[in-house]
C-alpha positions as CSV (number, residue, x, y, z in Angstrom):
1,M,63.8,-302.6,19.8
2,P,66.6,-300.5,18.4
3,T,70.1,-301.6,18.8
4,W,73.4,-299.5,19.0
5,P,76.2,-300.6,16.9
6,K,78.8,-302.5,18.8
7,Y,81.6,-300.2,17.6
8,P,81.5,-296.5,16.9
9,R,81.4,-295.7,13.2
10,Y,83.4,-292.9,11.8
11,S,83.2,-291.9,8.2
12,K,85.7,-289.8,6.2
13,V,84.6,-286.3,5.7
14,E,84.6,-285.3,2.1
15,Q,86.8,-282.5,0.9
16,E,83.9,-280.3,-0.1
17,D,82.4,-280.6,3.3
18,D,85.5,-279.1,5.1
19,P,84.9,-275.3,5.4
20,I,88.3,-274.7,7.0
21,S,90.2,-276.3,4.2
22,E,88.1,-274.5,1.7
23,S,88.5,-271.0,3.2
24,S,92.1,-271.1,4.6
25,P,93.9,-270.0,1.3
26,S,91.4,-267.2,0.9
27,R,91.8,-265.9,4.4
28,L,95.6,-266.0,4.2
29,A,95.5,-264.1,0.9
30,Q,93.3,-261.4,2.5
31,I,95.7,-261.1,5.6
32,W,98.7,-260.9,3.3
33,Q,97.0,-258.3,1.1
34,R,96.2,-256.1,4.2
35,A,99.8,-256.6,5.5
36,R,101.2,-255.5,2.2
37,V,99.1,-252.3,2.3
38,H,100.3,-251.5,5.9
39,V,103.9,-252.2,5.0
40,F,103.6,-249.9,2.0
41,Y,102.2,-247.0,4.0
42,I,104.7,-247.4,6.8
43,T,107.6,-247.5,4.3
44,L,106.1,-244.4,2.6
45,L,105.9,-242.5,5.9
46,I,109.5,-243.4,6.8
47,L,110.6,-242.3,3.3
48,V,108.7,-239.0,3.5
49,A,110.1,-238.3,7.0
50,F,113.7,-239.0,5.9
51,I,113.4,-236.7,2.8
52,S,111.8,-234.0,4.9
53,N,114.5,-234.1,7.6
54,H,117.2,-234.3,5.0
55,T,115.8,-231.4,3.0
56,S,115.3,-229.3,6.2
57,A,118.8,-230.0,7.4
58,R,120.2,-229.1,4.0
59,T,118.2,-225.9,3.8
60,S,119.3,-224.9,7.3
61,Q,122.9,-225.8,6.5
62,D,122.8,-223.7,3.3
63,E,121.8,-220.7,5.5
64,Y,125.2,-220.7,7.3
65,Y,128.1,-218.5,6.3
66,W,131.3,-219.6,4.7
67,A,132.4,-223.1,3.5
68,E,132.9,-226.4,5.2
69,P,134.1,-227.4,7.7
70,V,133.8,-223.9,9.2
71,K,130.2,-223.6,8.1
72,S,128.9,-226.5,10.1
73,T,131.2,-225.8,13.1
74,L,130.5,-222.1,13.7
75,R,126.9,-222.1,12.3
76,L,127.0,-218.4,11.5
77,K,124.0,-216.8,9.8
78,T,124.0,-213.6,7.8
79,V,121.9,-210.7,9.0
80,P,121.0,-207.4,7.2
81,R,122.9,-204.4,8.4
82,V,123.1,-200.8,7.2
83,F,126.5,-199.1,7.5
84,H,126.6,-195.9,9.4
85,L,129.6,-193.8,10.3
86,D,130.7,-194.5,13.8
87,L,132.7,-191.7,15.2
88,D,134.2,-193.9,18.0
89,Y,136.1,-195.6,15.2
90,A,136.5,-192.7,12.7
91,R,138.0,-190.1,15.0
92,P,141.8,-189.7,15.4
93,P,143.4,-191.8,18.1
94,D,142.5,-191.2,21.7
95,A,141.9,-193.5,24.7
96,T,138.2,-194.1,23.7
97,V,138.9,-194.7,20.0
98,D,141.9,-197.0,20.6
99,A,139.9,-199.0,23.1
100,K,137.1,-199.5,20.6
101,W,139.5,-200.7,17.9
102,A,141.2,-203.0,20.4
103,S,137.8,-204.5,21.3
104,L,137.4,-205.8,17.8
105,L,139.9,-208.6,18.5
106,P,139.3,-211.5,20.8
107,E,141.3,-211.8,24.0
108,M,144.0,-213.9,22.4
109,G,144.1,-211.8,19.2
110,G,142.0,-214.3,17.2
111,F,144.3,-217.3,17.7
112,F,142.6,-220.6,18.5
113,T,142.7,-224.4,18.2
114,H,139.7,-226.7,17.5
115,P,139.7,-230.5,17.2
116,A,137.6,-230.5,14.0
117,I,138.7,-227.5,12.0
118,S,142.1,-226.5,13.3
119,P,144.0,-229.0,15.6
120,N,147.0,-226.8,15.2
121,E,146.9,-223.1,16.4
122,S,145.5,-220.9,13.7
123,C,143.9,-217.4,13.3
124,F,140.9,-216.4,11.2
125,A,142.1,-214.1,8.5
126,V,139.6,-211.4,9.3
127,F,141.2,-210.8,12.7
128,H,144.6,-210.5,11.1
129,Q,143.1,-208.0,8.5
130,I,141.5,-205.9,11.2
131,H,144.8,-205.9,13.1
132,C,146.6,-204.6,10.0
133,L,144.0,-201.9,9.4
134,D,144.4,-200.7,12.9
135,M,148.1,-200.6,12.5
136,V,147.8,-198.5,9.4
137,R,145.4,-196.2,11.2
138,Q,147.7,-195.6,14.1
139,A,150.8,-195.3,11.9
140,L,149.1,-192.7,9.7
141,Y,148.2,-190.4,12.5
142,E,151.6,-190.8,14.1
143,A,153.3,-189.9,10.8
144,R,150.9,-187.1,10.0
145,P,150.2,-185.1,13.2
146,D,149.4,-182.2,11.0
147,V,146.2,-184.0,9.9
148,V,145.1,-184.3,13.5
149,G,145.9,-180.6,13.9
150,Q,143.3,-179.7,11.4
151,G,140.6,-180.4,14.0
152,W,137.6,-182.6,13.7
153,R,134.5,-181.2,11.9
154,E,131.2,-182.5,13.1
155,V,128.8,-183.8,10.5
156,E,125.1,-184.2,10.2
157,D,124.8,-187.4,8.2
158,D,126.8,-190.2,6.6
159,D,126.8,-188.6,3.1
160,D,129.0,-185.6,4.0
161,D,132.1,-187.1,2.5
162,G,133.1,-190.3,0.8
163,H,134.2,-191.9,-2.5
164,R,133.4,-189.8,-5.5
165,R,133.5,-190.4,-9.2
166,R,136.8,-189.7,-10.8
167,D,135.3,-187.0,-13.0
168,S,133.9,-185.2,-10.0
169,A,134.5,-181.5,-10.1
170,E,135.4,-181.5,-6.3
171,D,138.9,-180.6,-5.3
172,N,140.9,-183.8,-4.8
173,N,142.5,-182.3,-1.8
174,H,139.6,-183.6,0.2
175,I,141.6,-186.9,0.5
176,H,143.8,-185.1,3.0
177,D,140.8,-184.1,5.2
178,M,140.8,-185.8,8.6
179,Y,137.1,-186.6,8.5
180,H,137.5,-188.4,5.1
181,I,140.5,-190.4,6.5
182,G,138.4,-191.5,9.4
183,H,135.5,-192.3,7.1
184,C,137.7,-194.6,5.1
185,F,139.0,-196.5,8.1
186,D,135.5,-197.0,9.5
187,L,134.0,-198.1,6.2
188,I,136.8,-200.7,5.7
189,R,136.3,-201.9,9.3
190,Q,132.6,-202.4,8.8
191,A,133.1,-204.2,5.4
192,L,135.6,-206.6,7.0
193,M,133.2,-207.4,9.8
194,C,130.2,-207.7,7.4
195,T,131.7,-210.5,5.3
196,P,134.6,-211.7,7.4
197,D,137.3,-213.8,5.7
198,L,137.2,-217.0,7.8
199,T,140.2,-218.6,6.0
200,M,142.4,-220.2,8.7
201,E,146.0,-218.9,8.8
202,L,148.2,-221.5,10.4
203,T,150.5,-220.1,13.1
204,N,154.2,-219.8,12.2
205,E,156.0,-221.0,15.3
206,T,159.2,-219.2,14.2
207,I,157.6,-215.8,14.5
208,G,154.9,-216.8,16.9
209,G,152.1,-215.5,14.7
210,V,150.9,-215.3,11.1
211,T,152.0,-213.4,8.0
212,G,148.8,-213.9,6.0
213,F,150.8,-215.0,3.0
214,G,151.1,-218.6,1.6
215,T,147.5,-219.5,2.6
216,E,144.9,-220.3,0.0
217,H,141.8,-218.2,0.0
218,Q,138.5,-218.7,-1.9
219,C,138.2,-215.5,-3.9
220,V,135.9,-213.8,-6.4
221,D,137.4,-213.6,-9.9
222,W,138.5,-210.0,-9.8
223,P,139.5,-209.7,-13.5
224,A,136.0,-210.9,-14.4
225,L,134.5,-208.3,-12.1
226,M,136.6,-205.6,-13.8
227,R,135.5,-206.8,-17.2
228,W,131.9,-206.5,-16.1
229,M,132.5,-203.0,-14.8
230,K,134.2,-201.9,-18.1
231,K,131.1,-203.1,-19.9
232,Y,128.5,-201.2,-17.8
233,E,130.2,-198.2,-16.2
């Protein structure tokens, strides 16, 4: 007759018989290896996204006109534009022409304040320059009423008159022609509006305006341009 032991008998499990102990380091290594791969790809995606956004922002920023801080504040882009003579600006002064010229300036004449770029009242140089051009236009016609008296000749296209080579056989008296005078005013107007000088001229409280002098501008090296012209003209 079989007999049961009086006390339960437990024997120590040998190390090689413990599947958990044997496999735990291997499983942890596999999990860590997979985690490293995931971490690598996540980091790579974040890096690519950062570079892409930074490059896109830089490219977009480079498209804006002028220099900082005006560039990022106004965010103006350049657009292609062909110059054509506009008789509403080229004709001698009358109510319509004067109103067109006046419309080139903002309501306050181009003066403004802005917390980022101009906490103190300033004026963009281009508005001052357009104002000066309009003053010269009006003063010329007031001083030379005989020019207005010549009458206005209608033209068919933009090439009827303009800037000629100095060796041109044309009579230089064409500079006194009313049409040519109007052509010059309108061409300068369009050039100022095409590449406006956004230098900020600080308001002089003594005169309640700006003089345009004493302000630093970023300019093309004019003597270098003249040297290039001398070489190739």
